[in-house]
N, C-alpha and C positions, 0 to 999 in steps of 0.2 A: 101583842107581843110585843118585848122591847128587840131586842141587839139580843140578850140574851135565852129568849123562846119564854118569860115572865111577864104576866099580868101588871102595864106598871099601875102606879099608886105611891101615892107619896113618899112614906119612907123605902117599901121594897128602890120604887125609883136610884131611889140616895145608892142603897145603895147594889147599885145595877151601875151606876159608874163608877160609882169608885175600886167596882171588879174592873168596869175596864180600864180602868185612871191605870188597877195593877195588873192587866194584862200586858198592854202596853207597856210599862213602864218597867213588866221583866221580860219584855220582845229587843231591848233595847243590853246596852256589856252590866247591866246591876245586874247580881241578882235577884232570881225571888225572893227566897226566902230577910234578905235588907228591906230588898224596895216593897214589899208589902209591908214591913217594919214603922218602916220611915217614910210612908203615905197615907200608914193609917197612923201613926203618931203628929204627920203633918194634918190633915186632916180634927185632929179632933178638937182644934187650936183652932180661939171668932179669924185668921185669918185664910186653914184649912176653911170654911163653910161660910164666908165671904164667896171664896175664890169658885168654893163649889158651886154656891148660886147667882152664881155672874157667870156662864162657860166660858164669852166673844170674854171678859177681860179676864179667866187664865187661860183661854192659851193664843191670845194679844205674849202674855208676857212666858208663854213660852213660847213663843216665837220670839221675840224680845230678846231671851236668855242667849237661846241658839243663835240668833245672830250678828249677838253683843261677843260671846266666847273665841272667836275671831280673834275681832282688833285686841279686844284685850288679851289673848292672847297674845301677837304680835305687838301688841305694846311687855308684858310682862318681860316679854325673849330681847327685844335690845335693851329693852335696862337693863336686863340681867345682862347681857354682852356690852352695854357700855359699861357694869360698873366696872364687870373684867377687863376690860381692855385701858380705867383710867385707872384704877388700883395695878395693871401690867407698865403700863406708862412709867405714874408713880413709882414705882420700881426701879422701875429703870434708868427713870429719870436721883434715886438718891444709887440708888449704885456707883452708876454713872460720878458723878455728885466723890463722891466716894471712893471710886476706882483714878477719878481727875487727881480727890485729894494727897491718894498717895501715891500718887507720880511725878507730881509735884514736893514733895519728899526730900521721895531719891534723889533726883535731879536736884536739889536744893544740898541734901547731902552727899552729893557725887562733885559734885563742885570745890563744896568744900571741902572732902580728901583731898582734892585734886587738885582747889590751894596749900593747903597743907604738905601737898608733899613735895611740888614741885618749889612749896618755900623751904622748907628741908635741903634737896636735892643744890638750890645752890644758894644755898648758907652753907652748908660741911665741907662744903667742896673749902671757900675761902677757910671760914671760920678751920681748919685744919692749918690749911696754911700756914695763916697770921701766927699758931702756937706748933708747929711744927718743922719750922723754918730750914730744921739740919737734915730733914726726910726731905726738904726741895734739892737743899742742896744736893745730897748727895745721886738723885736722882738725873739730879742736872748733865753731873762729870759725868756717867756711863754712858 
């Protein structure tokens, strides 16, 4: 008698192994209908038949995939965080350079306006004094 209470034969042993695999998979978080279809599809392929005839290899692959999930997940998380941080840094650099160029442009514009206004402030009274000399005499007499 096997695990499911049947006599082992060539065909029934494979079916029993299949049902045990389905029960084990259905205990996990995967819904039973989904896992049954996936296991049936896998068992009809050449790889599924080979793994079914080599249970130690199947266990080794299963253990390797379970143990490899954590490092691979950590790596992908690290890669995602690195990509987000680098994109953020690139955006900050581009934004900072844009802000810097705008501020430099505003500073140069304000310097130019200041020079022009100071030139007008210092030159206009002297020009008015030269052209309207009679006003200057009137102001000095009072």
